[in-house]
C-alpha positions as CSV (number, residue, x, y, z in Angstrom):
1,M,-68.7,-16.6,-146.8
2,D,-67.9,-15.1,-150.2
3,K,-64.1,-15.1,-150.3
4,R,-64.0,-12.5,-153.1
5,F,-66.0,-10.1,-151.0
6,L,-63.6,-10.6,-148.0
7,S,-60.5,-10.2,-150.2
8,A,-61.9,-7.0,-151.8
9,V,-62.7,-5.5,-148.4
10,L,-59.3,-6.2,-147.0
11,A,-57.1,-5.4,-150.0
12,G,-57.0,-1.7,-149.5
13,A,-57.2,-1.6,-145.7
14,L,-54.4,-4.0,-144.8
15,M,-51.7,-3.5,-147.5
16,L,-48.3,-2.7,-146.3
17,G,-47.0,0.7,-147.4
18,V,-43.6,2.3,-147.2
19,A,-42.6,4.2,-144.1
20,P,-39.3,5.7,-143.1
21,V,-37.1,4.2,-140.4
22,A,-37.1,6.2,-137.1
23,L,-33.8,7.5,-136.0
24,A,-32.3,6.7,-132.6
25,Q,-29.6,8.7,-130.8
26,V,-27.9,5.6,-129.2
27,A,-26.8,3.2,-131.9
28,N,-27.3,-0.5,-131.7
29,D,-24.4,-2.9,-131.2
30,A,-23.6,-6.4,-130.0
31,D,-23.9,-5.4,-126.3
32,T,-27.2,-3.6,-126.7
33,L,-30.7,-5.0,-126.7
34,A,-32.5,-2.6,-128.9
35,L,-36.3,-2.9,-128.8
36,A,-39.1,-1.1,-130.6
37,A,-42.3,-0.3,-128.9
38,T,-45.7,0.5,-130.5
39,I,-46.6,3.2,-128.1
40,D,-44.7,5.8,-126.0
41,N,-44.0,5.4,-122.3
42,V,-46.7,7.0,-120.1
43,S,-45.0,7.3,-116.7
44,F,-42.4,5.8,-114.4
45,D,-44.4,6.9,-111.3
46,R,-44.8,3.7,-109.2
47,A,-48.6,4.2,-108.8
48,Q,-49.1,4.7,-112.6
49,L,-47.2,1.7,-113.9
50,M,-49.1,-0.5,-116.4
51,I,-48.8,-3.9,-118.0
52,G,-49.4,-4.5,-121.8
53,H,-47.0,-2.6,-124.0
54,Q,-45.9,-0.4,-121.0
55,L,-44.3,-3.4,-119.2
56,Q,-41.1,-3.1,-121.2
57,Y,-40.4,0.5,-120.2
58,W,-40.4,-0.1,-116.4
59,S,-39.3,-3.8,-116.1
60,P,-35.5,-3.0,-116.6
61,V,-35.6,-0.7,-113.6
62,F,-38.2,-2.0,-111.2
63,D,-37.7,-5.6,-110.0
64,T,-40.7,-7.5,-108.7
65,L,-41.4,-9.5,-105.6
66,L,-42.4,-12.5,-107.7
67,V,-41.8,-13.4,-111.3
68,R,-44.1,-14.9,-113.9
69,E,-42.5,-17.3,-116.2
70,P,-43.2,-17.3,-119.9
71,N,-45.8,-20.1,-119.5
72,G,-47.5,-18.2,-116.7
73,D,-46.1,-20.1,-113.7
74,I,-45.3,-18.0,-110.6
75,G,-41.8,-18.1,-109.0
76,P,-39.7,-16.4,-106.4
77,N,-37.7,-13.3,-107.1
78,M,-37.2,-10.5,-104.5
79,A,-39.4,-12.6,-102.3
80,T,-37.6,-16.0,-102.0
81,E,-40.5,-17.7,-100.3
82,Y,-44.3,-17.1,-100.3
83,S,-47.1,-19.0,-98.6
84,Y,-50.7,-18.7,-97.6
85,N,-52.2,-19.7,-94.3
86,A,-55.0,-22.3,-94.2
87,D,-57.9,-20.0,-95.2
88,N,-55.9,-17.9,-97.7
89,S,-56.4,-14.8,-95.5
90,V,-52.7,-14.1,-94.9
91,L,-49.8,-14.2,-97.4
92,T,-46.3,-14.4,-95.9
93,L,-43.4,-13.2,-97.9
94,K,-39.7,-14.0,-97.0
95,L,-37.5,-11.3,-98.6
96,R,-34.2,-11.7,-100.3
97,E,-31.3,-10.3,-98.3
98,G,-28.6,-8.0,-99.6
99,I,-30.6,-6.1,-102.2
100,T,-30.1,-2.3,-102.3
101,F,-31.9,0.3,-104.5
102,T,-29.5,2.2,-106.8
103,D,-29.8,5.3,-104.6
104,G,-28.4,3.3,-101.6
105,T,-31.7,2.7,-99.9
106,P,-32.0,-0.9,-98.5
107,F,-34.7,-3.3,-99.8
108,D,-36.5,-4.6,-96.7
109,G,-40.0,-5.1,-95.2
110,E,-40.5,-1.4,-94.8
111,A,-39.7,-0.8,-98.5
112,V,-42.3,-3.4,-99.4
113,K,-44.9,-1.8,-97.2
114,A,-44.2,1.6,-98.6
115,N,-44.5,0.4,-102.2
116,L,-47.7,-1.5,-101.7
117,E,-49.4,1.3,-99.8
118,Y,-48.4,3.8,-102.4
119,L,-49.9,1.7,-105.2
120,K,-53.1,0.9,-103.2
121,N,-53.7,4.6,-102.3
122,G,-52.8,6.0,-105.7
123,A,-55.0,6.8,-108.6
124,G,-53.3,4.4,-111.1
125,Q,-55.5,1.9,-113.0
126,N,-53.7,-1.0,-111.4
127,S,-54.3,-0.1,-107.8
128,F,-56.8,-2.9,-107.9
129,M,-53.9,-5.4,-107.9
130,V,-53.3,-4.8,-104.2
131,A,-56.8,-3.6,-103.2
132,S,-57.5,-6.9,-101.3
133,I,-54.7,-6.1,-98.8
134,S,-56.1,-4.7,-95.6
135,Q,-52.9,-4.7,-93.5
136,I,-49.2,-4.9,-94.2
137,E,-47.4,-6.4,-91.2
138,V,-43.6,-6.0,-91.2
139,V,-42.5,-8.9,-89.1
140,S,-38.8,-8.2,-89.6
141,P,-36.6,-6.7,-92.3
142,T,-36.9,-10.0,-94.2
143,E,-40.5,-11.0,-93.5
144,V,-43.8,-9.4,-94.4
145,K,-47.3,-10.6,-93.8
146,L,-50.1,-9.4,-96.1
147,H,-53.5,-9.6,-94.4
148,L,-56.4,-9.8,-96.9
149,E,-59.9,-8.5,-96.6
150,E,-61.0,-11.6,-98.5
151,P,-59.1,-14.3,-100.5
152,D,-57.6,-12.9,-103.7
153,P,-56.8,-15.7,-106.2
154,G,-55.0,-13.2,-108.4
155,L,-52.6,-11.7,-105.8
156,L,-49.6,-13.9,-106.6
157,Q,-49.9,-13.0,-110.3
158,N,-50.2,-9.4,-109.5
159,L,-47.1,-9.4,-107.3
160,A,-45.2,-10.6,-110.4
161,V,-46.1,-7.5,-112.3
162,V,-47.2,-4.0,-111.3
163,G,-48.5,-5.1,-107.9
164,G,-45.1,-6.3,-106.9
165,A,-42.8,-3.7,-108.6
166,M,-40.4,-2.2,-106.1
167,A,-39.2,1.5,-106.4
168,S,-36.9,3.2,-103.9
169,P,-39.2,4.3,-101.1
170,V,-37.7,7.7,-101.0
171,T,-38.9,8.4,-104.5
172,L,-42.6,7.5,-103.9
173,G,-44.7,10.6,-104.6
174,V,-41.6,12.8,-105.1
175,E,-41.8,15.3,-107.9
176,G,-39.7,14.1,-110.9
177,S,-39.9,10.4,-110.1
178,A,-42.3,9.9,-113.0
179,N,-39.4,10.8,-115.3
180,A,-36.4,9.6,-113.3
181,P,-37.2,6.1,-111.8
182,I,-35.0,4.5,-109.2
183,G,-35.3,0.8,-108.5
184,S,-33.1,-2.2,-107.8
185,G,-33.6,-4.0,-111.1
186,P,-31.0,-5.3,-113.6
187,Y,-30.7,-1.9,-115.3
188,T,-30.7,1.8,-114.4
189,Y,-32.5,4.4,-116.4
190,D,-30.2,6.8,-118.2
191,A,-32.2,10.0,-117.9
192,A,-29.4,12.1,-119.3
193,T,-29.2,10.2,-122.6
194,S,-32.8,9.3,-123.0
195,I,-35.2,11.5,-124.9
196,A,-38.9,11.1,-124.1
197,G,-40.9,10.0,-127.1
198,R,-37.8,9.1,-129.1
199,Q,-35.6,6.7,-127.2
200,Y,-35.3,5.3,-123.7
201,V,-31.8,4.1,-122.6
202,Y,-31.0,1.8,-119.7
203,N,-27.5,0.7,-118.5
204,R,-26.5,-2.4,-116.6
205,N,-26.8,-2.2,-112.8
206,P,-23.5,-3.8,-111.7
207,D,-24.9,-4.6,-108.3
208,Y,-28.0,-6.5,-109.4
209,W,-28.3,-9.8,-107.5
210,N,-29.1,-11.9,-110.6
211,S,-27.1,-10.2,-113.4
212,A,-26.1,-13.5,-115.0
213,D,-29.6,-13.8,-116.4
214,Y,-29.2,-10.5,-118.2
215,P,-26.5,-10.7,-120.9
216,F,-26.9,-7.2,-122.4
217,E,-24.9,-4.2,-121.2
218,R,-27.5,-1.8,-122.3
219,V,-31.2,-1.8,-123.3
220,T,-32.8,0.8,-125.6
221,I,-36.5,1.2,-126.3
222,T,-37.6,3.2,-129.3
223,P,-41.3,4.0,-129.8
224,I,-42.2,3.3,-133.4
225,N,-46.0,3.2,-133.9
226,D,-46.0,2.4,-137.6
227,N,-45.8,-1.3,-138.5
228,V,-43.9,-0.7,-141.7
229,A,-41.4,1.7,-140.0
230,R,-40.8,-0.9,-137.3
231,L,-40.2,-3.6,-139.9
232,N,-37.7,-1.3,-141.8
233,A,-35.9,-0.6,-138.5
234,L,-35.5,-4.4,-137.9
235,K,-34.3,-5.0,-141.5
236,S,-31.7,-2.2,-141.2
237,G,-30.4,-3.4,-137.9
238,Q,-31.4,-0.3,-136.0
239,I,-33.5,-2.5,-133.6
240,D,-33.3,-6.2,-132.6
241,A,-36.9,-7.0,-131.9
242,G,-40.4,-5.6,-132.1
243,I,-44.0,-6.6,-132.5
244,S,-45.5,-6.9,-136.0
245,D,-48.4,-8.3,-137.8
246,A,-49.2,-11.3,-140.1
247,R,-48.8,-9.4,-143.3
248,A,-45.2,-8.5,-142.5
249,V,-44.1,-12.1,-141.9
250,A,-43.2,-13.0,-145.5
251,D,-41.1,-9.9,-146.0
252,A,-39.4,-10.3,-142.6
253,E,-38.5,-13.9,-143.1
254,A,-37.2,-13.2,-146.6
255,N,-34.8,-10.7,-145.0
256,G,-33.5,-13.2,-142.4
257,L,-35.7,-12.1,-139.4
258,V,-37.1,-14.7,-137.0
259,L,-40.8,-15.1,-136.5
260,N,-41.9,-15.7,-132.8
261,R,-45.6,-16.2,-132.1
262,V,-47.8,-16.9,-129.1
263,D,-51.5,-17.2,-128.4
264,V,-52.4,-14.4,-126.0
265,D,-55.3,-12.4,-127.4
266,W,-58.9,-13.3,-128.4
267,F,-60.9,-11.3,-130.9
268,G,-64.6,-11.2,-131.5
269,L,-68.0,-9.7,-130.5
270,I,-68.6,-8.8,-126.9
271,I,-72.4,-9.2,-126.1
272,A,-72.7,-6.7,-123.3
273,D,-76.5,-6.1,-123.1
274,R,-77.4,-9.5,-121.9
275,E,-80.4,-8.1,-120.0
276,G,-81.8,-6.6,-123.2
277,K,-82.1,-3.0,-121.8
278,I,-80.9,-1.5,-125.1
279,T,-81.5,-4.3,-127.5
280,P,-84.2,-6.6,-126.1
281,A,-83.3,-9.5,-128.4
282,L,-79.9,-9.9,-126.7
283,A,-81.7,-11.0,-123.5
284,D,-82.7,-14.2,-125.3
285,L,-80.0,-16.9,-125.1
286,R,-81.0,-18.2,-128.5
287,V,-80.2,-14.9,-130.1
288,R,-76.8,-14.8,-128.4
289,K,-76.1,-18.3,-129.6
290,A,-77.1,-17.2,-133.1
291,L,-74.5,-14.4,-133.0
292,N,-71.9,-17.0,-132.3
293,M,-73.0,-19.0,-135.4
294,A,-73.1,-15.9,-137.6
295,F,-69.4,-15.3,-137.8
296,D,-67.2,-17.1,-140.3
297,G,-64.1,-17.1,-138.1
298,A,-62.2,-19.5,-140.3
299,S,-62.3,-17.3,-143.3
300,I,-61.6,-14.1,-141.4
301,L,-58.6,-15.7,-139.7
302,K,-57.3,-16.9,-143.1
303,F,-57.7,-13.7,-145.0
304,V,-57.1,-11.1,-142.3
305,D,-54.5,-12.8,-140.1
306,L,-53.2,-15.2,-142.7
307,G,-53.9,-18.2,-140.5
308,Y,-51.8,-16.9,-137.6
309,G,-54.2,-17.9,-134.8
310,R,-56.6,-20.6,-134.0
311,L,-60.4,-21.0,-133.8
312,S,-61.9,-21.0,-130.4
313,D,-65.3,-20.3,-128.8
314,Q,-63.8,-19.6,-125.3
315,I,-61.8,-16.6,-123.9
316,F,-59.3,-18.7,-121.9
317,P,-56.1,-19.8,-123.8
318,S,-54.9,-23.4,-123.9
319,T,-52.3,-22.5,-121.2
320,S,-55.0,-21.6,-118.7
321,Q,-56.3,-24.0,-116.1
322,A,-59.8,-22.6,-117.0
323,H,-59.4,-23.9,-120.6
324,V,-61.7,-26.7,-121.6
325,P,-60.7,-28.3,-124.9
326,E,-64.2,-29.2,-126.1
327,L,-65.3,-25.5,-125.7
328,D,-63.1,-24.6,-128.7
329,E,-65.8,-26.0,-131.1
330,V,-69.2,-25.3,-129.7
331,Y,-70.7,-22.9,-132.3
332,P,-70.1,-23.8,-135.9
333,F,-70.5,-21.2,-138.6
334,D,-74.1,-21.8,-139.8
335,P,-76.0,-18.6,-140.9
336,K,-79.1,-20.7,-141.8
337,A,-79.3,-22.2,-138.3
338,A,-78.5,-18.8,-136.7
339,K,-81.4,-17.1,-138.6
340,A,-83.7,-19.9,-137.5
341,L,-82.8,-19.4,-133.9
342,I,-83.4,-15.6,-134.2
343,A,-86.8,-16.3,-135.7
344,E,-87.6,-18.9,-133.0
345,A,-86.8,-16.2,-130.3
346,G,-89.5,-14.0,-131.8
347,Y,-87.7,-12.0,-134.4
348,P,-88.6,-13.5,-137.7
349,D,-87.8,-10.2,-139.4
350,G,-84.6,-9.7,-137.5
351,F,-83.7,-6.7,-135.5
352,E,-81.4,-3.7,-135.4
353,L,-78.1,-3.7,-133.5
354,L,-76.1,-0.6,-132.6
355,L,-72.3,-1.1,-132.9
356,P,-69.5,1.4,-132.4
357,E,-67.5,2.4,-135.5
358,T,-63.8,2.6,-134.4
359,G,-60.7,3.2,-136.5
360,T,-58.9,0.2,-135.0
361,Y,-61.4,-2.3,-136.4
362,A,-62.6,-0.3,-139.4
363,A,-61.4,-2.9,-141.9
364,F,-63.7,-5.4,-140.2
365,N,-66.9,-3.3,-140.4
366,P,-68.1,-4.3,-143.8
367,I,-67.4,-8.0,-143.0
368,V,-69.3,-7.8,-139.7
369,E,-72.2,-5.9,-141.4
370,K,-72.6,-8.5,-144.1
371,L,-72.3,-11.5,-141.9
372,L,-75.0,-10.1,-139.5
373,K,-77.2,-9.1,-142.4
374,D,-77.1,-12.7,-143.6
375,V,-78.8,-13.8,-140.3
376,G,-81.3,-11.0,-140.3
377,I,-79.5,-8.4,-138.1
378,T,-79.2,-4.8,-139.4
379,V,-76.2,-3.0,-138.1
380,K,-76.4,0.7,-137.2
381,W,-73.0,2.2,-136.8
382,E,-72.1,5.1,-134.6
383,K,-68.7,6.7,-134.9
384,V,-66.4,6.9,-131.8
385,A,-63.5,9.3,-131.8
386,P,-60.0,7.7,-131.7
387,N,-59.2,9.3,-128.3
388,A,-62.6,8.2,-126.8
389,V,-62.7,4.5,-127.8
390,I,-62.2,2.9,-124.4
391,A,-64.4,5.5,-122.6
392,G,-67.0,5.1,-125.3
393,L,-67.1,1.3,-125.1
394,R,-67.2,1.3,-121.3
395,S,-69.9,3.9,-121.2
396,G,-72.6,1.3,-121.5
397,K,-74.1,2.9,-124.6
398,F,-73.4,0.0,-126.9
399,P,-75.2,-3.3,-126.5
400,A,-72.3,-5.1,-128.3
401,Y,-68.9,-4.3,-129.8
402,I,-66.0,-5.8,-131.7
403,F,-62.8,-5.8,-129.6
404,Q,-59.7,-7.7,-128.8
405,F,-58.6,-8.7,-125.3
406,G,-55.4,-10.0,-123.9
407,Y,-55.0,-12.5,-121.1
408,Q,-53.4,-11.9,-117.7
409,G,-54.7,-14.9,-115.7
410,E,-57.9,-16.7,-114.7
411,W,-58.9,-14.4,-111.9
412,S,-57.9,-11.3,-113.9
413,E,-60.4,-12.4,-116.6
414,I,-63.1,-12.9,-114.0
415,R,-62.4,-9.4,-112.5
416,K,-62.5,-8.0,-116.0
417,F,-65.9,-9.4,-117.0
418,G,-67.7,-11.2,-114.2
419,F,-68.8,-8.8,-111.6
420,P,-71.4,-6.0,-112.0
421,E,-68.7,-3.4,-111.4
422,S,-66.1,-5.1,-113.7
423,P,-64.6,-2.6,-116.1
424,W,-65.6,-4.7,-119.2
425,N,-69.0,-5.8,-118.0
426,T,-70.0,-2.6,-119.7
427,S,-73.8,-3.0,-119.3
428,K,-73.3,-3.8,-115.5
429,V,-75.2,-7.1,-115.8
430,A,-75.5,-9.0,-112.5
431,D,-75.8,-12.7,-113.2
432,P,-76.7,-14.5,-109.9
433,A,-75.7,-17.9,-111.1
434,L,-72.3,-16.6,-112.3
435,L,-71.7,-14.7,-109.1
436,E,-72.4,-17.8,-107.0
437,L,-69.9,-19.7,-109.1
438,I,-67.3,-16.9,-108.8
439,D,-67.7,-16.9,-105.0
440,K,-66.9,-20.6,-104.9
441,V,-63.7,-19.9,-107.0
442,Q,-62.6,-17.2,-104.7
443,Y,-62.7,-19.3,-101.6
444,A,-61.4,-22.5,-103.1
445,S,-57.8,-23.5,-103.8
446,G,-55.8,-26.2,-105.5
447,D,-57.5,-28.8,-107.7
448,E,-61.0,-27.7,-106.5
449,Q,-60.3,-24.1,-107.7
450,S,-58.9,-25.3,-111.0
451,A,-62.1,-27.3,-111.6
452,L,-64.2,-24.3,-110.7
453,Y,-62.3,-22.1,-113.1
454,K,-63.3,-24.5,-115.9
455,D,-66.9,-24.2,-114.8
456,V,-66.7,-20.4,-115.2
457,G,-65.2,-20.8,-118.7
458,R,-68.0,-23.3,-119.5
459,Y,-70.6,-20.9,-118.2
460,F,-69.3,-18.0,-120.3
461,V,-69.5,-20.2,-123.5
462,E,-72.8,-21.9,-122.8
463,N,-74.5,-18.6,-121.9
464,A,-73.0,-16.9,-124.9
465,Y,-71.4,-13.9,-123.1
466,Y,-69.3,-13.4,-126.2
467,A,-69.0,-14.4,-129.8
468,P,-65.3,-15.0,-130.2
469,M,-64.1,-15.3,-133.9
470,Y,-60.7,-16.7,-133.1
471,R,-57.5,-16.3,-131.0
472,R,-55.0,-14.0,-132.7
473,D,-51.3,-14.9,-132.4
474,I,-48.9,-12.2,-131.2
475,I,-46.5,-11.8,-134.1
476,Y,-43.1,-10.8,-132.7
477,L,-40.0,-10.4,-134.9
478,T,-36.3,-10.6,-133.9
479,N,-33.0,-10.8,-135.6
480,K,-30.9,-14.0,-135.4
481,E,-28.7,-12.5,-132.7
482,T,-31.7,-12.1,-130.3
483,V,-33.7,-14.8,-128.5
484,V,-37.0,-14.2,-126.8
485,D,-39.3,-16.4,-124.8
486,L,-42.7,-14.9,-125.4
487,Q,-44.9,-14.3,-122.5
488,T,-48.3,-16.1,-122.6
489,T,-49.8,-13.5,-120.3
490,N,-48.8,-10.2,-121.9
491,V,-48.6,-8.8,-125.4
492,V,-44.8,-8.1,-125.0
493,S,-42.3,-9.8,-122.8
494,P,-40.4,-8.4,-119.8
495,I,-36.7,-7.8,-120.3
496,R,-35.8,-10.9,-118.4
497,N,-37.1,-13.0,-121.3
498,Y,-34.5,-11.8,-123.7
499,S,-31.1,-13.5,-124.3
500,K,-28.4,-14.2,-126.8
501,P,-28.1,-17.4,-128.9
502,E,-26.1,-20.1,-127.2
């Protein structure tokens, strides 16, 4: 690809400007972990909790039944033991004794039941995390059996995040709990000091069972949605840590900040209309393979993200058991071969492709348009309003779209894309061969399941469900007094991953 063209396109769109530093009402000090968030908190209501950027707002207050280590491994937490029966239809949890919510309510089997039922019956987007549970049997105050409608390979992972977050049962559904959460976690929410939209303040819970793992007396989270303002807040010492982007790294390191990076997200073209109902050409595998060969991922990674990422043709990261090393290099950048494949599929004069024009990826539009034009595809853009991007993409109107996805685990990715009703199978394609493979995954376990996950990843790549350009590193900056173990399964890390230097 013409590097001068790429540089010219990106020069104006991606330059850093100058933005003011946001002001916080609780000043930072050595006993405080001061974080910046890119978006504001949505809700503390137990049924409305989310992962992604929202995770940091609720994780100081609500402890979880299980924990997910930075590398993705699952471990005990409020539940000290967990085990399935022979056919994975019942999950038994042994609960930690002596935990009390900060309003004095005991944590026990009934509290677990109340939380899980509240989430399942609520209208939150993560109610699916416990949807497979058909019955919650409280065997004793310290033992709960979760009876499942069918095996759920993602349940343990879910119980380590929103699925397993525990709020005081007396607050569930109570007016005001969305703004005044009560949990049993390492910190309590300081509603009197916090100002919604400006700064959220959390004070140490002196009765937390595992306080030694949390060295800070206080946590503050300040929403700062501008990258430059966030960087300025870091440089001035107002905050200790925050997410950033590749173009801020040089300035950050020159000012003594520490670069932390991890492979979480993949970026590329989602080929949704694989049945060709909107764009008939996309039903042909040769055309979908050609789309994979049309994008110069190496150049885009170099010029847009300054090399902070890696090339890959699969959606599963290297930390996943579904990852297959040889699938990283299946489709080389080869516009001549791509154009030949499109002609071979019956489109010697190319075809038109409708794509959404969104503000988030506006800088990429000229690049995408040129690369597709080089293989004979004419892009027709349709604007999507900023507040309607997700709804617009999921409407099924667009046969393909540029987007970036994170990773929460193998089964979560399958639920995201693989079923006809999956939220990001936006054209509702039912692929019998894939569904048969998914069914085998669901009812398998251990090494057999791990091998089947790899088969799913292979199927996605070989059938060109997507045209990934590359995996984008999460760029996370900290000062030298703050240490973070970045999470491989979330864009930001839970509070438990932060510490002080030894």
